[in-house]
C-alpha positions as CSV (number, residue, x, y, z in Angstrom):
1,M,0.0,0.0,0.0
2,D,3.1,2.3,0.0
3,D,3.1,2.6,-3.8
4,Y,0.1,4.5,-5.3
5,D,-0.9,4.7,-8.9
6,G,-2.8,8.0,-8.5
7,H,-3.4,11.0,-6.3
8,I,-6.7,12.9,-6.3
9,V,-7.8,15.9,-4.2
10,F,-11.6,16.5,-4.4
11,K,-13.3,19.9,-4.1
12,N,-14.7,18.9,-0.7
13,G,-11.2,18.4,0.7
14,V,-11.2,14.5,0.5
15,E,-7.8,13.2,-0.6
16,Y,-7.2,9.8,-2.3
17,N,-4.0,7.9,-3.0
18,G,-4.1,4.6,-4.7
19,A,-5.1,2.5,-7.7
20,I,-7.1,4.1,-10.5
21,E,-8.6,2.0,-13.3
22,N,-10.5,3.5,-16.2
23,G,-10.9,6.8,-14.4
24,N,-12.4,5.1,-11.4
25,I,-11.0,4.5,-7.9
26,H,-10.6,0.8,-8.1
27,G,-8.3,-1.6,-6.2
28,N,-6.2,-0.8,-3.2
29,G,-6.0,2.7,-1.9
30,K,-6.2,5.2,0.9
31,I,-8.7,7.9,1.4
32,K,-8.7,10.7,4.0
33,F,-11.8,12.7,4.7
34,K,-11.9,16.3,5.8
35,N,-13.0,15.4,9.3
36,G,-9.9,13.3,9.8
37,I,-11.4,9.8,9.2
38,V,-9.0,7.6,7.2
39,Y,-9.9,4.5,5.2
40,N,-7.1,2.2,3.9
41,G,-8.1,-0.8,1.9
42,Q,-10.0,-2.1,-1.2
43,F,-12.2,-0.1,-3.6
44,L,-14.6,-1.2,-6.3
45,D,-15.8,1.3,-8.9
46,N,-15.4,4.4,-6.7
47,K,-16.9,2.6,-3.6
48,I,-15.4,1.4,-0.4
49,H,-15.8,-2.4,-1.0
50,G,-13.8,-5.4,0.1
51,K,-11.4,-5.6,3.0
52,G,-10.0,-2.6,4.7
53,R,-9.5,-0.5,7.8
54,I,-11.2,2.7,8.8
55,D,-9.7,4.9,11.6
56,Y,-12.2,7.3,13.1
57,S,-9.7,8.7,15.5
58,E,-6.7,7.5,17.5
59,H,-9.1,5.8,19.9
60,E,-11.6,4.2,17.5
61,Y,-11.2,2.0,14.4
62,Y,-12.8,-0.9,12.5
63,E,-11.0,-3.5,10.4
64,G,-12.7,-6.1,8.3
65,D,-15.2,-6.5,5.5
66,F,-17.0,-3.6,3.6
67,S,-19.8,-3.7,1.1
68,N,-20.9,-0.6,-0.8
69,F,-19.4,1.8,1.8
70,E,-20.9,-0.1,4.7
71,K,-19.4,-2.3,7.3
72,S,-20.8,-5.7,6.3
73,G,-19.4,-9.2,6.7
74,K,-16.9,-10.0,9.4
75,G,-14.7,-7.6,11.3
76,F,-13.2,-6.2,14.4
77,Y,-14.2,-2.9,16.0
78,S,-12.5,-1.1,18.9
79,N,-13.3,2.1,20.8
80,K,-10.8,2.7,23.6
81,L,-12.8,5.7,25.1
82,E,-15.9,3.6,25.5
83,K,-13.8,0.5,26.4
84,I,-15.7,-1.5,23.8
85,E,-14.3,-4.3,21.5
86,Y,-16.4,-6.3,19.0
87,N,-15.3,-9.2,16.9
88,G,-17.9,-10.9,14.7
89,E,-20.5,-10.4,12.0
90,L,-21.9,-7.1,10.8
91,K,-24.6,-5.9,8.4
92,K,-25.2,-2.4,7.2
93,N,-22.8,-0.8,9.8
94,Q,-24.4,-2.7,12.7
95,F,-23.4,-5.7,14.8
96,H,-25.6,-8.4,13.3
97,G,-25.2,-12.1,13.4
98,F,-22.8,-13.9,15.7
99,G,-20.2,-12.0,17.6
100,K,-18.2,-11.3,20.7
101,L,-18.7,-8.0,22.4
102,T,-16.4,-7.0,25.3
103,K,-16.9,-4.1,27.8
104,I,-13.3,-4.0,29.0
105,N,-12.9,-4.9,32.7
106,E,-16.7,-5.3,33.0
107,W,-18.2,-8.1,31.0
108,I,-17.9,-10.3,27.8
109,Y,-20.9,-11.3,25.7
110,E,-20.6,-13.9,23.0
111,G,-23.7,-14.8,21.0
112,E,-26.3,-13.5,18.6
113,F,-26.9,-9.9,17.6
114,V,-29.7,-8.1,15.7
115,E,-29.1,-4.5,14.7
116,N,-26.4,-3.7,17.4
117,Q,-28.4,-5.4,20.2
118,K,-28.1,-8.7,21.9
119,N,-30.9,-10.8,20.4
120,G,-31.2,-14.5,20.5
121,K,-29.0,-16.9,22.4
122,G,-25.8,-15.9,24.1
123,T,-23.5,-16.0,27.1
124,V,-22.3,-13.2,29.4
125,I,-19.4,-13.4,31.8
126,Y,-19.2,-10.7,34.4
127,L,-15.5,-10.0,35.0
128,D,-15.8,-8.3,38.4
129,N,-16.9,-11.6,40.1
130,N,-16.8,-14.2,37.3
131,S,-20.6,-14.6,37.4
132,K,-22.1,-16.1,34.2
133,Y,-25.4,-15.9,32.3
134,N,-26.2,-18.3,29.5
135,G,-29.5,-18.0,27.7
136,E,-31.8,-15.9,25.7
137,F,-31.8,-12.1,25.0
138,K,-34.3,-9.7,23.5
139,N,-33.5,-6.1,22.6
140,G,-30.3,-6.1,24.5
141,V,-31.5,-7.6,27.8
142,K,-32.0,-11.0,29.3
143,S,-35.5,-12.3,28.3
144,G,-36.7,-15.8,27.8
145,Y,-35.1,-18.9,29.2
146,G,-31.7,-18.5,30.8
147,E,-29.3,-19.8,33.5
148,M,-27.4,-17.6,35.8
149,F,-24.6,-18.4,38.2
150,W,-23.5,-15.8,40.8
151,A,-19.9,-16.9,41.6
152,D,-19.6,-14.6,44.7
153,E,-22.6,-16.1,46.4
154,N,-22.6,-19.6,44.8
155,N,-26.2,-19.0,43.8
156,Y,-27.7,-20.5,40.7
157,Y,-30.9,-19.9,38.8
158,L,-32.4,-21.6,35.8
159,G,-35.7,-20.4,34.3
160,E,-37.6,-17.5,32.7
161,W,-36.5,-13.9,32.5
162,K,-38.1,-10.7,31.3
163,D,-36.4,-7.3,30.8
164,D,-33.2,-8.3,32.7
165,N,-35.2,-9.6,35.7
166,I,-36.1,-13.1,36.9
167,E,-39.7,-13.4,35.9
168,G,-41.9,-16.4,35.2
169,F,-41.2,-19.9,36.2
170,G,-37.8,-21.0,37.5
171,K,-35.7,-22.9,39.9
172,Y,-33.3,-21.0,42.3
173,I,-30.6,-22.8,44.1
174,Y,-28.9,-20.7,46.7
175,K,-26.6,-20.6,49.7
176,D,-28.3,-20.0,53.0
177,T,-26.3,-17.4,54.9
178,L,-28.5,-16.9,57.9
179,D,-25.8,-18.5,60.1
180,S,-22.9,-20.9,60.0
181,I,-24.9,-23.9,60.9
182,R,-27.6,-23.8,58.2
183,F,-27.4,-26.2,55.3
184,L,-26.4,-25.1,51.8
185,N,-28.1,-25.8,48.5
186,N,-31.6,-24.8,49.4
187,I,-33.9,-24.8,46.4
188,F,-36.9,-22.7,45.5
189,I,-39.1,-23.9,42.6
190,G,-41.9,-21.7,41.5
191,T,-42.9,-18.4,39.9
192,F,-41.1,-15.0,40.1
193,Q,-41.8,-11.4,39.3
194,D,-39.2,-8.6,39.3
195,N,-36.6,-10.9,40.9
196,N,-38.9,-11.8,43.8
197,K,-40.8,-15.0,44.6
198,N,-44.3,-14.2,43.4
199,G,-47.0,-16.8,43.1
200,I,-47.1,-20.5,44.0
201,G,-43.8,-22.1,44.9
202,L,-42.1,-24.9,46.6
203,H,-39.1,-24.4,48.9
204,L,-36.9,-27.4,49.5
205,F,-34.3,-27.4,52.3
206,S,-31.3,-29.7,52.3
207,D,-32.2,-31.1,55.7
208,G,-35.3,-32.7,54.1
209,S,-37.9,-30.1,55.2
210,A,-40.0,-28.3,52.6
211,I,-42.7,-25.6,52.4
212,A,-45.2,-24.8,49.6
213,G,-47.7,-22.0,49.2
214,L,-48.2,-18.5,47.9
215,W,-45.6,-15.8,47.9
216,Q,-46.4,-12.1,47.1
217,N,-43.4,-10.0,46.3
218,G,-41.1,-12.3,48.2
219,I,-43.3,-12.5,51.3
220,K,-45.2,-15.5,52.5
221,E,-49.0,-14.9,52.5
222,S,-52.0,-17.2,53.4
223,N,-51.8,-21.0,53.9
224,F,-48.6,-23.0,53.4
225,L,-48.1,-26.7,53.6
226,Y,-45.0,-27.6,55.6
227,K,-43.1,-30.9,55.9
228,D,-40.4,-31.0,58.6
229,R,-37.2,-33.1,58.3
230,L,-38.8,-36.0,60.1
231,G,-41.7,-36.2,57.7
232,H,-44.4,-34.6,59.8
233,F,-46.9,-32.4,58.0
234,F,-48.3,-29.1,59.1
235,I,-50.5,-26.3,57.7
236,K,-48.9,-22.9,58.5
237,I,-50.8,-19.7,58.1
238,F,-48.8,-16.5,57.4
239,N,-49.6,-12.9,57.2
240,K,-47.0,-10.7,55.6
241,N,-44.3,-13.3,56.3
242,H,-45.3,-13.6,60.0
243,L,-46.4,-17.0,61.1
244,I,-49.8,-16.7,62.9
245,E,-51.0,-20.3,63.2
246,T,-49.7,-23.9,62.9
247,T,-51.8,-27.0,62.6
248,F,-50.4,-30.5,62.8
249,I,-51.8,-32.9,60.1
250,N,-52.5,-36.6,60.8
251,N,-52.0,-38.2,57.4
252,K,-54.4,-41.1,58.1
253,V,-57.4,-38.7,58.6
254,Y,-57.3,-37.9,54.9
255,E,-57.2,-41.2,53.2
256,N,-60.6,-40.7,51.4
257,S,-59.8,-38.3,48.7
258,T,-63.5,-37.6,47.8
259,D,-64.6,-36.7,51.3
260,I,-66.3,-33.3,51.0
261,T,-65.1,-32.3,54.5
262,L,-61.4,-32.8,53.4
263,P,-59.3,-29.6,53.5
264,C,-58.6,-28.7,49.9
265,I,-56.3,-26.4,48.0
266,T,-58.1,-24.5,45.3
267,I,-56.0,-23.3,42.4
268,I,-57.3,-21.2,39.5
269,F,-55.0,-21.0,36.5
270,D,-54.8,-17.8,34.5
271,K,-56.4,-18.7,31.1
272,Q,-54.6,-15.9,29.3
273,K,-51.1,-17.3,29.9
274,S,-49.4,-20.6,28.9
275,N,-46.7,-22.1,31.0
276,I,-44.7,-25.3,31.3
277,W,-46.1,-26.2,34.7
278,V,-49.6,-27.1,33.8
279,N,-48.8,-30.3,31.8
280,L,-46.2,-31.3,34.3
281,L,-48.0,-30.9,37.5
282,K,-51.4,-29.2,38.1
283,T,-50.8,-28.7,41.8
284,Y,-48.8,-25.9,43.3
285,F,-47.2,-24.5,40.2
286,G,-48.2,-22.4,37.2
287,V,-49.4,-19.0,36.3
288,I,-51.8,-18.6,39.1
289,K,-54.9,-16.4,39.1
290,N,-56.0,-17.4,42.6
291,F,-55.0,-19.7,45.4
292,Y,-56.8,-20.4,48.7
293,Q,-57.7,-23.2,51.1
294,S,-61.3,-24.4,51.1
295,S,-63.4,-27.5,51.6
296,Y,-63.5,-30.0,48.7
297,E,-67.1,-29.2,48.1
298,E,-66.4,-25.5,47.7
299,C,-63.6,-26.2,45.4
300,M,-65.8,-28.4,43.1
301,K,-68.4,-25.6,43.0
302,N,-65.6,-23.3,41.8
303,K,-64.5,-25.8,39.2
304,A,-68.0,-25.8,37.7
305,N,-67.7,-22.1,37.0
306,E,-64.0,-21.9,36.2
307,R,-62.7,-24.4,33.7
308,D,-59.1,-23.9,34.7
309,T,-59.7,-24.5,38.4
310,Y,-57.8,-27.4,40.0
311,C,-58.9,-29.0,43.2
312,L,-56.0,-30.5,45.1
313,N,-57.1,-32.3,48.2
314,L,-54.8,-32.6,51.1
315,N,-54.1,-36.3,50.6
316,E,-52.9,-35.6,47.1
317,T,-50.7,-32.7,48.4
318,L,-49.1,-35.1,50.9
319,N,-48.3,-37.5,48.1
320,V,-46.6,-34.7,46.2
321,F,-44.4,-34.0,49.2
322,K,-43.5,-37.6,49.6
323,N,-42.1,-37.6,46.1
324,L,-40.1,-34.4,46.3
325,K,-37.0,-35.9,44.8
326,I,-38.9,-37.2,41.8
327,L,-40.7,-33.9,41.5
328,N,-37.5,-31.9,41.6
329,E,-35.9,-34.0,38.9
330,S,-39.0,-33.8,36.7
331,I,-39.1,-30.0,37.0
332,N,-35.4,-29.7,36.3
333,S,-35.8,-31.8,33.1
334,Q,-38.8,-29.8,32.0
335,L,-37.0,-26.5,32.5
336,I,-34.0,-27.5,30.4
337,E,-36.2,-28.8,27.6
338,N,-38.1,-25.6,27.5
């Protein structure tokens, strides 16, 4: 590129040095614009086309493929002031396709792009604590199914996201830091909204105990079914996270699942939303419209009026809890598949 076949200075101040063919800028050359931007590379019939490098300033440049004046194909972009580096596919001057975007000293994203935004599947590694997200993006933020590992807390989440928040159905495995004696690897399986437990969920503790019921913005509300580590069952009633009543359950009392006096959990599913819970287990999980404790007779009356009502008698609930390991494995499998 040191030897040039021609030299042109245009009226607007643009200066070109390089190959000229049949009166056209064609081949390898260098062009300098009045604003200081310099392109060095291939030309085709007076157009920047082929492989080349464009320097916008001493801090910013792009090197790679061009098509009809536009950055299109594969290339590398660097902006030292914004601490941004991109290596991957482009289309019409935008990150588009598969690429790797680095915010220096902050994070690295590798995955799919649409018009300069993260869109599709990708992976982000956060460099300050080595946390990692692997999953779906929409319009630049985490949306859809994704898995997140927080390295500094050893917490792990797999499930649904919306607008960069945990929202929808998911499974959260976390370290209990209440004191040095508590067990690790507690698991919450259920629905979330704005990063909080919100809706029906099941909380499994590593000592074998478990609790299931309705959370509202991370707070326990209403009736919960609780199993202690010895296998005893209780109904616990909460008001704004405060336990106000505990009732011990004698399993043998509830052997007749059609007894109209049997305590019953009534669940009404939201007809407007689909979710992966319903086919797997129409019990405690799903997009819930309403949840409360009633008699079996009251629940069946509700069911006559609401097609998506599910009547879960207490005997069935106890059976669910007796098979927590199977349930957990089934949910985990269903999450990954979806």
